Predicted model as a PDB file, atoms N, CA, C, CB and O in Angstrom, pLDDT in the B-factor column:
MODEL        1                                                                  
ATOM      1  N   ALA A   1     -43.114 176.805 -88.511  1.00 87.00           N  
ATOM      2  CA  ALA A   1     -42.588 175.651 -89.128  1.00 87.00           C  
ATOM      3  C   ALA A   1     -43.595 174.855 -89.660  1.00 87.00           C  
ATOM      4  CB  ALA A   1     -41.817 174.901 -88.269  1.00 87.00           C  
ATOM      5  O   ALA A   1     -43.369 174.423 -90.791  1.00 87.00           O  
ATOM      6  N   LYS A   2     -44.844 174.492 -89.040  1.00 88.00           N  
ATOM      7  CA  LYS A   2     -45.759 173.627 -89.416  1.00 88.00           C  
ATOM      8  C   LYS A   2     -46.395 174.235 -90.829  1.00 88.00           C  
ATOM      9  CB  LYS A   2     -46.781 173.420 -88.221  1.00 88.00           C  
ATOM     10  O   LYS A   2     -46.655 173.511 -91.789  1.00 88.00           O  
ATOM     11  N   ALA A   3     -46.584 175.525 -90.814  1.00 88.00           N  
ATOM     12  CA  ALA A   3     -47.266 176.208 -91.825  1.00 88.00           C  
ATOM     13  C   ALA A   3     -46.275 176.295 -93.171  1.00 88.00           C  
ATOM     14  CB  ALA A   3     -47.704 177.667 -91.242  1.00 88.00           C  
ATOM     15  O   ALA A   3     -46.777 176.311 -94.295  1.00 88.00           O  
ATOM     16  N   ILE A   4     -45.075 176.341 -93.001  1.00 90.00           N  
ATOM     17  CA  ILE A   4     -44.186 176.223 -94.133  1.00 90.00           C  
ATOM     18  C   ILE A   4     -44.179 174.862 -94.712  1.00 90.00           C  
ATOM     19  CB  ILE A   4     -42.826 176.597 -93.758  1.00 90.00           C  
ATOM     20  O   ILE A   4     -44.186 174.707 -95.933  1.00 90.00           O  
ATOM     21  N   ALA A   5     -44.164 173.774 -93.803  1.00 88.00           N  
ATOM     22  CA  ALA A   5     -44.095 172.419 -94.346  1.00 88.00           C  
ATOM     23  C   ALA A   5     -45.387 172.112 -94.966  1.00 88.00           C  
ATOM     24  CB  ALA A   5     -43.749 171.380 -93.288  1.00 88.00           C  
ATOM     25  O   ALA A   5     -45.441 171.474 -96.017  1.00 88.00           O  
ATOM     26  N   ALA A   6     -46.585 172.604 -94.270  1.00 88.00           N  
ATOM     27  CA  ALA A   6     -47.851 172.225 -94.989  1.00 88.00           C  
ATOM     28  C   ALA A   6     -47.783 172.907 -96.419  1.00 88.00           C  
ATOM     29  CB  ALA A   6     -49.207 172.725 -94.136  1.00 88.00           C  
ATOM     30  O   ALA A   6     -47.937 172.171 -97.394  1.00 88.00           O  
ATOM     31  N   GLY A   7     -47.580 174.163 -96.600  1.00 88.00           N  
ATOM     32  CA  GLY A   7     -47.467 174.884 -97.808  1.00 88.00           C  
ATOM     33  C   GLY A   7     -46.650 174.140 -98.748  1.00 88.00           C  
ATOM     34  O   GLY A   7     -47.106 173.898 -99.865  1.00 88.00           O  
ATOM     35  N   LEU A   8     -45.516 173.762 -98.422  1.00 91.00           N  
ATOM     36  CA  LEU A   8     -44.619 173.317 -99.282  1.00 91.00           C  
ATOM     37  C   LEU A   8     -44.975 171.862 -99.691  1.00 91.00           C  
ATOM     38  CB  LEU A   8     -43.293 173.458 -98.698  1.00 91.00           C  
ATOM     39  O   LEU A   8     -44.605 171.401-100.771  1.00 91.00           O  
ATOM     40  N   ALA A   9     -45.687 171.175 -98.817  1.00 89.00           N  
ATOM     41  CA  ALA A   9     -46.151 169.632 -99.117  1.00 89.00           C  
ATOM     42  C   ALA A   9     -47.452 169.776-100.132  1.00 89.00           C  
ATOM     43  CB  ALA A   9     -46.649 168.725 -97.529  1.00 89.00           C  
ATOM     44  O   ALA A   9     -47.553 168.911-101.003  1.00 89.00           O  
ATOM     45  N   ILE A  10     -48.339 170.702-100.076  1.00 90.00           N  
ATOM     46  CA  ILE A  10     -49.207 170.789-100.709  1.00 90.00           C  
ATOM     47  C   ILE A  10     -49.003 171.559-102.171  1.00 90.00           C  
ATOM     48  CB  ILE A  10     -50.019 171.237 -99.879  1.00 90.00           C  
ATOM     49  O   ILE A  10     -49.840 171.544-103.074  1.00 90.00           O  
ATOM     50  N   GLY A  11     -47.737 172.222-102.214  1.00 91.00           N  
ATOM     51  CA  GLY A  11     -47.262 172.681-103.413  1.00 91.00           C  
ATOM     52  C   GLY A  11     -46.598 171.762-104.302  1.00 91.00           C  
ATOM     53  O   GLY A  11     -46.719 171.789-105.527  1.00 91.00           O  
ATOM     54  N   ILE A  12     -45.832 170.878-103.591  1.00 93.00           N  
ATOM     55  CA  ILE A  12     -45.308 169.638-104.382  1.00 93.00           C  
ATOM     56  C   ILE A  12     -46.386 168.654-104.842  1.00 93.00           C  
ATOM     57  CB  ILE A  12     -44.307 168.827-103.503  1.00 93.00           C  
ATOM     58  O   ILE A  12     -46.270 168.103-105.937  1.00 93.00           O  
ATOM     59  N   ALA A  13     -47.460 168.409-104.020  1.00 91.00           N  
ATOM     60  CA  ALA A  13     -48.401 167.632-104.409  1.00 91.00           C  
ATOM     61  C   ALA A  13     -49.152 168.059-105.601  1.00 91.00           C  
ATOM     62  CB  ALA A  13     -49.165 167.443-103.411  1.00 91.00           C  
ATOM     63  O   ALA A  13     -49.484 167.299-106.511  1.00 91.00           O  
ATOM     64  N   ALA A  14     -49.410 169.371-105.540  1.00 91.00           N  
ATOM     65  CA  ALA A  14     -49.984 169.968-106.744  1.00 91.00           C  
ATOM     66  C   ALA A  14     -49.432 169.837-107.972  1.00 91.00           C  
ATOM     67  CB  ALA A  14     -50.088 171.176-106.616  1.00 91.00           C  
ATOM     68  O   ALA A  14     -50.024 169.418-108.967  1.00 91.00           O  
ATOM     69  N   PHE A  15     -47.955 170.298-107.898  1.00 94.00           N  
ATOM     70  CA  PHE A  15     -46.889 170.113-109.026  1.00 94.00           C  
ATOM     71  C   PHE A  15     -47.029 168.756-109.571  1.00 94.00           C  
ATOM     72  CB  PHE A  15     -45.374 170.310-108.515  1.00 94.00           C  
ATOM     73  O   PHE A  15     -47.203 168.560-110.774  1.00 94.00           O  
ATOM     74  N   GLY A  16     -46.937 167.589-108.485  1.00 92.00           N  
ATOM     75  CA  GLY A  16     -46.604 166.324-109.267  1.00 92.00           C  
ATOM     76  C   GLY A  16     -47.979 166.045-109.763  1.00 92.00           C  
ATOM     77  O   GLY A  16     -48.043 165.414-110.818  1.00 92.00           O  
ATOM     78  N   GLY A  17     -49.000 166.373-109.236  1.00 91.00           N  
ATOM     79  CA  GLY A  17     -50.511 165.725-109.640  1.00 91.00           C  
ATOM     80  C   GLY A  17     -50.878 166.489-111.048  1.00 91.00           C  
ATOM     81  O   GLY A  17     -51.671 166.002-111.854  1.00 91.00           O  
ATOM     82  N   SER A  18     -50.283 167.605-111.227  1.00 92.00           N  
ATOM     83  CA  SER A  18     -50.507 168.396-112.432  1.00 92.00           C  
ATOM     84  C   SER A  18     -49.720 167.806-113.649  1.00 92.00           C  
ATOM     85  CB  SER A  18     -50.086 169.876-112.173  1.00 92.00           C  
ATOM     86  O   SER A  18     -50.187 167.807-114.788  1.00 92.00           O  
ATOM     87  N   LEU A  19     -48.398 167.263-113.301  1.00 94.00           N  
ATOM     88  CA  LEU A  19     -47.479 166.651-114.074  1.00 94.00           C  
ATOM     89  C   LEU A  19     -48.026 165.402-114.564  1.00 94.00           C  
ATOM     90  CB  LEU A  19     -46.273 166.470-113.385  1.00 94.00           C  
ATOM     91  O   LEU A  19     -47.973 165.098-115.756  1.00 94.00           O  
ATOM     92  N   GLY A  20     -48.569 164.644-113.642  1.00 91.00           N  
ATOM     93  CA  GLY A  20     -49.141 163.205-113.858  1.00 91.00           C  
ATOM     94  C   GLY A  20     -50.437 163.395-114.810  1.00 91.00           C  
ATOM     95  O   GLY A  20     -50.723 162.588-115.694  1.00 91.00           O  
ATOM     96  N   GLN A  21     -51.076 164.389-114.563  1.00 92.00           N  
ATOM     97  CA  GLN A  21     -52.473 164.557-115.263  1.00 92.00           C  
ATOM     98  C   GLN A  21     -52.054 165.002-116.756  1.00 92.00           C  
ATOM     99  CB  GLN A  21     -53.529 165.797-114.450  1.00 92.00           C  
ATOM    100  O   GLN A  21     -52.681 164.583-117.729  1.00 92.00           O  
ATOM    101  N   GLY A  22     -50.882 165.934-116.887  1.00 93.00           N  
ATOM    102  CA  GLY A  22     -50.713 166.246-118.166  1.00 93.00           C  
ATOM    103  C   GLY A  22     -49.982 165.175-119.020  1.00 93.00           C  
ATOM    104  O   GLY A  22     -50.107 165.174-120.245  1.00 93.00           O  
ATOM    105  N   ARG A  23     -49.239 164.287-118.383  1.00 94.00           N  
ATOM    106  CA  ARG A  23     -48.672 163.149-119.020  1.00 94.00           C  
ATOM    107  C   ARG A  23     -49.744 162.170-119.498  1.00 94.00           C  
ATOM    108  CB  ARG A  23     -47.723 162.476-118.088  1.00 94.00           C  
ATOM    109  O   ARG A  23     -49.746 161.712-120.641  1.00 94.00           O  
ATOM    110  N   ALA A  24     -50.711 161.855-118.512  1.00 92.00           N  
ATOM    111  CA  ALA A  24     -51.765 160.855-118.903  1.00 92.00           C  
ATOM    112  C   ALA A  24     -52.820 161.394-120.165  1.00 92.00           C  
ATOM    113  CB  ALA A  24     -52.651 160.530-117.498  1.00 92.00           C  
ATOM    114  O   ALA A  24     -53.315 160.683-121.039  1.00 92.00           O  
ATOM    115  N   ALA A  25     -52.980 162.711-119.995  1.00 92.00           N  
ATOM    116  CA  ALA A  25     -53.841 163.213-121.063  1.00 92.00           C  
ATOM    117  C   ALA A  25     -53.165 163.319-122.538  1.00 92.00           C  
ATOM    118  CB  ALA A  25     -54.330 164.602-120.622  1.00 92.00           C  
ATOM    119  O   ALA A  25     -53.735 163.259-123.627  1.00 92.00           O  
ATOM    120  N   ALA A  26     -51.801 163.492-122.260  1.00 93.00           N  
ATOM    121  CA  ALA A  26     -50.968 163.578-123.669  1.00 93.00           C  
ATOM    122  C   ALA A  26     -50.790 162.143-124.140  1.00 93.00           C  
ATOM    123  CB  ALA A  26     -49.389 164.320-123.510  1.00 93.00           C  
ATOM    124  O   ALA A  26     -50.698 161.963-125.354  1.00 93.00           O  
ATOM    125  N   ALA A  27     -50.737 161.202-123.395  1.00 92.00           N  
ATOM    126  CA  ALA A  27     -50.624 159.805-123.788  1.00 92.00           C  
ATOM    127  C   ALA A  27     -51.951 159.337-124.354  1.00 92.00           C  
ATOM    128  CB  ALA A  27     -50.197 158.923-122.594  1.00 92.00           C  
ATOM    129  O   ALA A  27     -51.970 158.641-125.369  1.00 92.00           O  
ATOM    130  N   ALA A  28     -53.084 159.708-123.712  1.00 91.00           N  
ATOM    131  CA  ALA A  28     -54.364 159.280-124.142  1.00 91.00           C  
ATOM    132  C   ALA A  28     -54.572 160.091-125.531  1.00 91.00           C  
ATOM    133  CB  ALA A  28     -55.527 159.583-122.978  1.00 91.00           C  
ATOM    134  O   ALA A  28     -54.978 159.500-126.531  1.00 91.00           O  
ATOM    135  N   LEU A  29     -54.306 161.319-125.538  1.00 91.00           N  
ATOM    136  CA  LEU A  29     -54.580 162.031-126.930  1.00 91.00           C  
ATOM    137  C   LEU A  29     -53.713 161.469-128.046  1.00 91.00           C  
ATOM    138  CB  LEU A  29     -54.285 163.621-126.847  1.00 91.00           C  
ATOM    139  O   LEU A  29     -54.081 161.219-129.194  1.00 91.00           O  
ATOM    140  N   GLU A  30     -52.527 161.315-127.533  1.00 93.00           N  
ATOM    141  CA  GLU A  30     -51.588 160.587-128.801  1.00 93.00           C  
ATOM    142  C   GLU A  30     -52.114 159.221-129.163  1.00 93.00           C  
ATOM    143  CB  GLU A  30     -49.914 160.325-128.355  1.00 93.00           C  
ATOM    144  O   GLU A  30     -52.186 158.885-130.345  1.00 93.00           O  
ATOM    145  N   GLY A  31     -52.472 158.447-128.211  1.00 91.00           N  
ATOM    146  CA  GLY A  31     -53.149 157.157-128.539  1.00 91.00           C  
ATOM    147  C   GLY A  31     -54.538 157.378-129.516  1.00 91.00           C  
ATOM    148  O   GLY A  31     -54.791 156.657-130.482  1.00 91.00           O  
ATOM    149  N   ILE A  32     -55.242 158.331-129.140  1.00 90.00           N  
ATOM    150  CA  ILE A  32     -56.549 158.539-129.875  1.00 90.00           C  
ATOM    151  C   ILE A  32     -56.153 159.063-131.451  1.00 90.00           C  
ATOM    152  CB  ILE A  32     -57.540 159.743-128.993  1.00 90.00           C  
ATOM    153  O   ILE A  32     -56.756 158.781-132.487  1.00 90.00           O  
ATOM    154  N   ALA A  33     -55.004 159.877-131.301  1.00 92.00           N  
ATOM    155  CA  ALA A  33     -54.598 160.345-132.682  1.00 92.00           C  
ATOM    156  C   ALA A  33     -54.182 159.373-133.510  1.00 92.00           C  
ATOM    157  CB  ALA A  33     -53.583 161.275-132.675  1.00 92.00           C  
ATOM    158  O   ALA A  33     -54.567 159.397-134.679  1.00 92.00           O  
ATOM    159  N   ARG A  34     -53.299 158.318-133.037  1.00 92.00           N  
ATOM    160  CA  ARG A  34     -52.817 157.195-133.848  1.00 92.00           C  
ATOM    161  C   ARG A  34     -53.812 156.246-134.383  1.00 92.00           C  
ATOM    162  CB  ARG A  34     -51.908 156.451-133.101  1.00 92.00           C  
ATOM    163  O   ARG A  34     -53.676 155.605-135.425  1.00 92.00           O  
ATOM    164  N   ASN A  35     -54.833 156.209-133.577  1.00 91.00           N  
ATOM    165  CA  ASN A  35     -56.102 155.235-133.843  1.00 91.00           C  
ATOM    166  C   ASN A  35     -57.315 155.772-133.305  1.00 91.00           C  
ATOM    167  CB  ASN A  35     -55.946 153.805-133.201  1.00 91.00           C  
ATOM    168  O   ASN A  35     -57.711 155.548-132.161  1.00 91.00           O  
ATOM    169  N   PRO A  36     -57.940 156.538-134.216  1.00 90.00           N  
ATOM    170  CA  PRO A  36     -59.312 157.152-133.799  1.00 90.00           C  
ATOM    171  C   PRO A  36     -60.472 156.131-133.300  1.00 90.00           C  
ATOM    172  CB  PRO A  36     -59.890 157.936-135.063  1.00 90.00           C  
ATOM    173  O   PRO A  36     -61.472 156.495-132.680  1.00 90.00           O  
ATOM    174  N   ASN A  37     -60.180 154.807-133.668  1.00 91.00           N  
ATOM    175  CA  ASN A  37     -61.306 153.890-133.576  1.00 91.00           C  
ATOM    176  C   ASN A  37     -60.895 153.482-131.972  1.00 91.00           C  
ATOM    177  CB  ASN A  37     -61.332 152.515-134.878  1.00 91.00           C  
ATOM    178  O   ASN A  37     -61.762 152.753-131.489  1.00 91.00           O  
ATOM    179  N   ALA A  38     -59.999 153.722-131.220  1.00 87.00           N  
ATOM    180  CA  ALA A  38     -59.716 153.128-130.006  1.00 87.00           C  
ATOM    181  C   ALA A  38     -60.086 154.411-128.892  1.00 87.00           C  
ATOM    182  CB  ALA A  38     -58.063 152.543-130.003  1.00 87.00           C  
ATOM    183  O   ALA A  38     -59.731 154.335-127.715  1.00 87.00           O  
ATOM    184  N   SER A  39     -60.843 155.585-129.436  1.00 87.00           N  
ATOM    185  CA  SER A  39     -60.995 156.521-128.525  1.00 87.00           C  
ATOM    186  C   SER A  39     -62.094 156.069-127.432  1.00 87.00           C  
ATOM    187  CB  SER A  39     -61.325 157.784-129.238  1.00 87.00           C  
ATOM    188  O   SER A  39     -62.033 156.575-126.311  1.00 87.00           O  
ATOM    189  N   ASP A  40     -63.027 155.191-127.715  1.00 88.00           N  
ATOM    190  CA  ASP A  40     -63.854 154.608-126.676  1.00 88.00           C  
ATOM    191  C   ASP A  40     -63.138 153.836-125.714  1.00 88.00           C  
ATOM    192  CB  ASP A  40     -64.852 153.798-127.222  1.00 88.00           C  
ATOM    193  O   ASP A  40     -63.486 153.882-124.534  1.00 88.00           O  
ATOM    194  N   LYS A  41     -62.255 153.188-126.053  1.00 89.00           N  
ATOM    195  CA  LYS A  41     -61.434 152.251-125.119  1.00 89.00           C  
ATOM    196  C   LYS A  41     -60.453 153.160-124.452  1.00 89.00           C  
ATOM    197  CB  LYS A  41     -60.640 151.012-125.919  1.00 89.00           C  
ATOM    198  O   LYS A  41     -59.937 152.633-123.467  1.00 89.00           O  
ATOM    199  N   LEU A  42     -60.096 154.234-124.678  1.00 88.00           N  
ATOM    200  CA  LEU A  42     -59.082 154.931-123.951  1.00 88.00           C  
ATOM    201  C   LEU A  42     -59.716 156.080-123.032  1.00 88.00           C  
ATOM    202  CB  LEU A  42     -58.050 155.517-124.972  1.00 88.00           C  
ATOM    203  O   LEU A  42     -59.107 156.503-122.049  1.00 88.00           O  
ATOM    204  N   PHE A  43     -60.894 156.530-123.387  1.00 89.00           N  
ATOM    205  CA  PHE A  43     -61.335 157.625-122.645  1.00 89.00           C  
ATOM    206  C   PHE A  43     -61.810 157.322-121.340  1.00 89.00           C  
ATOM    207  CB  PHE A  43     -62.292 158.280-123.311  1.00 89.00           C  
ATOM    208  O   PHE A  43     -61.537 158.103-120.428  1.00 89.00           O  
ATOM    209  N   VAL A  44     -62.566 156.175-121.092  1.00 90.00           N  
ATOM    210  CA  VAL A  44     -62.887 155.775-119.641  1.00 90.00           C  
ATOM    211  C   VAL A  44     -61.633 155.549-118.674  1.00 90.00           C  
ATOM    212  CB  VAL A  44     -63.714 154.429-119.673  1.00 90.00           C  
ATOM    213  O   VAL A  44     -61.529 156.104-117.580  1.00 90.00           O  
ATOM    214  N   PRO A  45     -60.675 154.648-119.223  1.00 90.00           N  
ATOM    215  CA  PRO A  45     -59.501 154.589-118.404  1.00 90.00           C  
ATOM    216  C   PRO A  45     -58.753 156.008-118.129  1.00 90.00           C  
ATOM    217  CB  PRO A  45     -58.551 153.620-119.085  1.00 90.00           C  
ATOM    218  O   PRO A  45     -58.236 156.236-117.035  1.00 90.00           O  
ATOM    219  N   MET A  46     -58.734 156.828-119.063  1.00 90.00           N  
ATOM    220  CA  MET A  46     -58.054 157.886-118.916  1.00 90.00           C  
ATOM    221  C   MET A  46     -58.713 158.911-117.777  1.00 90.00           C  
ATOM    222  CB  MET A  46     -57.925 158.441-120.262  1.00 90.00           C  
ATOM    223  O   MET A  46     -57.983 159.470-116.959  1.00 90.00           O  
ATOM    224  N   ILE A  47     -60.127 159.104-117.795  1.00 92.00           N  
ATOM    225  CA  ILE A  47     -60.799 159.689-116.923  1.00 92.00           C  
ATOM    226  C   ILE A  47     -60.696 159.286-115.605  1.00 92.00           C  
ATOM    227  CB  ILE A  47     -61.889 159.672-117.262  1.00 92.00           C  
ATOM    228  O   ILE A  47     -60.608 160.140-114.724  1.00 92.00           O  
ATOM    229  N   LEU A  48     -60.696 157.839-115.286  1.00 92.00           N  
ATOM    230  CA  LEU A  48     -60.386 157.022-114.127  1.00 92.00           C  
ATOM    231  C   LEU A  48     -58.988 157.430-113.448  1.00 92.00           C  
ATOM    232  CB  LEU A  48     -60.367 155.516-114.575  1.00 92.00           C  
ATOM    233  O   LEU A  48     -58.785 157.543-112.239  1.00 92.00           O  
ATOM    234  N   GLY A  49     -58.185 157.602-114.357  1.00 90.00           N  
ATOM    235  CA  GLY A  49     -56.907 157.552-113.907  1.00 90.00           C  
ATOM    236  C   GLY A  49     -56.654 159.221-113.364  1.00 90.00           C  
ATOM    237  O   GLY A  49     -56.051 159.556-112.345  1.00 90.00           O  
ATOM    238  N   LEU A  50     -57.290 160.095-114.345  1.00 91.00           N  
ATOM    239  CA  LEU A  50     -57.283 161.554-113.935  1.00 91.00           C  
ATOM    240  C   LEU A  50     -57.795 161.672-112.604  1.00 91.00           C  
ATOM    241  CB  LEU A  50     -58.106 162.448-114.858  1.00 91.00           C  
ATOM    242  O   LEU A  50     -57.171 162.300-111.749  1.00 91.00           O  
ATOM    243  N   ALA A  51     -59.130 160.986-112.316  1.00 92.00           N  
ATOM    244  CA  ALA A  51     -59.733 161.111-110.918  1.00 92.00           C  
ATOM    245  C   ALA A  51     -58.895 160.582-109.801  1.00 92.00           C  
ATOM    246  CB  ALA A  51     -61.040 160.393-110.852  1.00 92.00           C  
ATOM    247  O   ALA A  51     -58.859 161.143-108.706  1.00 92.00           O  
ATOM    248  N   LEU A  52     -58.185 159.441-110.097  1.00 91.00           N  
ATOM    249  CA  LEU A  52     -57.261 158.784-108.954  1.00 91.00           C  
ATOM    250  C   LEU A  52     -56.066 159.808-108.601  1.00 91.00           C  
ATOM    251  CB  LEU A  52     -56.565 157.251-109.503  1.00 91.00           C  
ATOM    252  O   LEU A  52     -55.701 160.019-107.445  1.00 91.00           O  
ATOM    253  N   ILE A  53     -55.491 160.431-109.763  1.00 91.00           N  
ATOM    254  CA  ILE A  53     -54.411 161.424-109.567  1.00 91.00           C  
ATOM    255  C   ILE A  53     -54.773 162.480-108.799  1.00 91.00           C  
ATOM    256  CB  ILE A  53     -53.927 161.942-110.744  1.00 91.00           C  
ATOM    257  O   ILE A  53     -54.061 162.867-107.871  1.00 91.00           O  
ATOM    258  N   GLU A  54     -55.998 163.084-109.142  1.00 91.00           N  
ATOM    259  CA  GLU A  54     -56.571 164.159-108.421  1.00 91.00           C  
ATOM    260  C   GLU A  54     -56.950 163.865-106.942  1.00 91.00           C  
ATOM    261  CB  GLU A  54     -57.740 164.594-109.148  1.00 91.00           C  
ATOM    262  O   GLU A  54     -56.792 164.727-106.076  1.00 91.00           O  
ATOM    263  N   SER A  55     -57.430 162.693-106.680  1.00 92.00           N  
ATOM    264  CA  SER A  55     -57.568 162.241-105.384  1.00 92.00           C  
ATOM    265  C   SER A  55     -56.471 162.220-104.388  1.00 92.00           C  
ATOM    266  CB  SER A  55     -57.993 161.085-105.476  1.00 92.00           C  
ATOM    267  O   SER A  55     -56.602 162.515-103.200  1.00 92.00           O  
ATOM    268  N   LEU A  56     -55.271 161.812-105.029  1.00 90.00           N  
ATOM    269  CA  LEU A  56     -54.008 161.978-104.098  1.00 90.00           C  
ATOM    270  C   LEU A  56     -53.783 163.311-103.965  1.00 90.00           C  
ATOM    271  CB  LEU A  56     -52.701 161.326-104.600  1.00 90.00           C  
ATOM    272  O   LEU A  56     -53.531 163.591-102.793  1.00 90.00           O  
ATOM    273  N   VAL A  57     -53.772 164.383-104.806  1.00 90.00           N  
ATOM    274  CA  VAL A  57     -53.615 165.659-104.516  1.00 90.00           C  
ATOM    275  C   VAL A  57     -54.706 166.314-103.276  1.00 90.00           C  
ATOM    276  CB  VAL A  57     -53.748 166.327-105.892  1.00 90.00           C  
ATOM    277  O   VAL A  57     -54.437 167.278-102.559  1.00 90.00           O  
ATOM    278  N   ILE A  58     -55.829 165.610-103.251  1.00 92.00           N  
ATOM    279  CA  ILE A  58     -56.761 166.010-102.144  1.00 92.00           C  
ATOM    280  C   ILE A  58     -56.454 165.426-100.932  1.00 92.00           C  
ATOM    281  CB  ILE A  58     -58.116 165.698-102.417  1.00 92.00           C  
ATOM    282  O   ILE A  58     -56.801 166.025 -99.914  1.00 92.00           O  
ATOM    283  N   TYR A  59     -55.752 164.158-100.822  1.00 92.00           N  
ATOM    284  CA  TYR A  59     -55.366 163.561 -99.564  1.00 92.00           C  
ATOM    285  C   TYR A  59     -54.368 164.389 -99.131  1.00 92.00           C  
ATOM    286  CB  TYR A  59     -54.928 162.140 -99.617  1.00 92.00           C  
ATOM    287  O   TYR A  59     -54.393 164.701 -97.940  1.00 92.00           O  
ATOM    288  N   ALA A  60     -53.334 164.896 -99.955  1.00 90.00           N  
ATOM    289  CA  ALA A  60     -52.273 165.716 -99.400  1.00 90.00           C  
ATOM    290  C   ALA A  60     -52.776 166.796 -98.752  1.00 90.00           C  
ATOM    291  CB  ALA A  60     -51.359 166.161-100.343  1.00 90.00           C  
ATOM    292  O   ALA A  60     -52.252 167.250 -97.735  1.00 90.00           O  
ATOM    293  N   LEU A  61     -53.973 167.347 -99.373  1.00 90.00           N  
ATOM    294  CA  LEU A  61     -54.435 168.758 -98.808  1.00 90.00           C  
ATOM    295  C   LEU A  61     -55.040 168.391 -97.311  1.00 90.00           C  
ATOM    296  CB  LEU A  61     -55.723 169.555 -99.892  1.00 90.00           C  
ATOM    297  O   LEU A  61     -54.774 169.091 -96.334  1.00 90.00           O  
ATOM    298  N   ILE A  62     -55.845 167.267 -97.241  1.00 92.00           N  
ATOM    299  CA  ILE A  62     -56.273 166.817 -96.089  1.00 92.00           C  
ATOM    300  C   ILE A  62     -55.206 166.734 -94.986  1.00 92.00           C  
ATOM    301  CB  ILE A  62     -56.859 165.616 -96.332  1.00 92.00           C  
ATOM    302  O   ILE A  62     -55.388 167.289 -93.903  1.00 92.00           O  
ATOM    303  N   VAL A  63     -54.045 166.009 -95.277  1.00 90.00           N  
ATOM    304  CA  VAL A  63     -53.040 165.832 -94.514  1.00 90.00           C  
ATOM    305  C   VAL A  63     -52.306 167.254 -93.960  1.00 90.00           C  
ATOM    306  CB  VAL A  63     -52.177 164.960 -95.289  1.00 90.00           C  
ATOM    307  O   VAL A  63     -51.902 167.485 -92.820  1.00 90.00           O  
ATOM    308  N   CYS A  64     -52.276 167.962 -94.925  1.00 89.00           N  
ATOM    309  CA  CYS A  64     -51.728 169.377 -94.430  1.00 89.00           C  
ATOM    310  C   CYS A  64     -52.647 170.152 -93.561  1.00 89.00           C  
ATOM    311  CB  CYS A  64     -51.414 170.304 -95.624  1.00 89.00           C  
ATOM    312  O   CYS A  64     -52.106 170.924 -92.769  1.00 89.00           O  
ATOM    313  N   PHE A  65     -54.079 170.075 -93.571  1.00 90.00           N  
ATOM    314  CA  PHE A  65     -54.831 170.536 -92.727  1.00 90.00           C  
ATOM    315  C   PHE A  65     -54.823 169.792 -91.447  1.00 90.00           C  
ATOM    316  CB  PHE A  65     -55.972 170.635 -93.264  1.00 90.00           C  
ATOM    317  O   PHE A  65     -55.064 170.427 -90.420  1.00 90.00           O  
ATOM    318  N   THR A  66     -54.569 168.498 -91.382  1.00 90.00           N  
ATOM    319  CA  THR A  66     -54.404 167.865 -90.200  1.00 90.00           C  
ATOM    320  C   THR A  66     -53.101 168.167 -89.465  1.00 90.00           C  
ATOM    321  CB  THR A  66     -54.535 166.517 -90.436  1.00 90.00           C  
ATOM    322  O   THR A  66     -53.021 168.035 -88.244  1.00 90.00           O  
ATOM    323  N   VAL A  67     -52.153 168.545 -90.170  1.00 87.00           N  
ATOM    324  CA  VAL A  67     -50.867 168.963 -89.428  1.00 87.00           C  
ATOM    325  C   VAL A  67     -51.073 170.259 -89.016  1.00 87.00           C  
ATOM    326  CB  VAL A  67     -49.567 168.898 -90.251  1.00 87.00           C  
ATOM    327  O   VAL A  67     -50.446 170.619 -88.019  1.00 87.00           O  
ATOM    328  N   LEU A  68     -51.882 171.120 -89.610  1.00 86.00           N  
ATOM    329  CA  LEU A  68     -51.788 172.696 -89.001  1.00 86.00           C  
ATOM    330  C   LEU A  68     -52.869 172.445 -87.718  1.00 86.00           C  
ATOM    331  CB  LEU A  68     -52.415 174.180 -90.327  1.00 86.00           C  
ATOM    332  O   LEU A  68     -52.686 173.105 -86.695  1.00 86.00           O  
ATOM    333  N   SER A  69     -53.735 171.709 -87.767  1.00 84.00           N  
ATOM    334  CA  SER A  69     -54.800 171.581 -86.636  1.00 84.00           C  
ATOM    335  C   SER A  69     -54.120 171.325 -85.206  1.00 84.00           C  
ATOM    336  CB  SER A  69     -55.834 170.312 -86.975  1.00 84.00           C  
ATOM    337  O   SER A  69     -54.822 171.200 -84.202  1.00 84.00           O  
TER     338      SER A  69                                                      
ENDMDL                                                                          
END                                                                             
């Protein structure tokens, strides 16, 4: 039961993280397409947001490994 729960948890976390990253990148690219001069102002916050989203998925992976141990 623990293995199924851990696999399901990391699957949901990866799915949610990928949806969040896709939406963040799409919004940033749309903003850059509408105003190319704002690319410098949008790039760094987008990369920071993507890193934070990815860190949440890594935290879920660590929790899954902890549950399995």
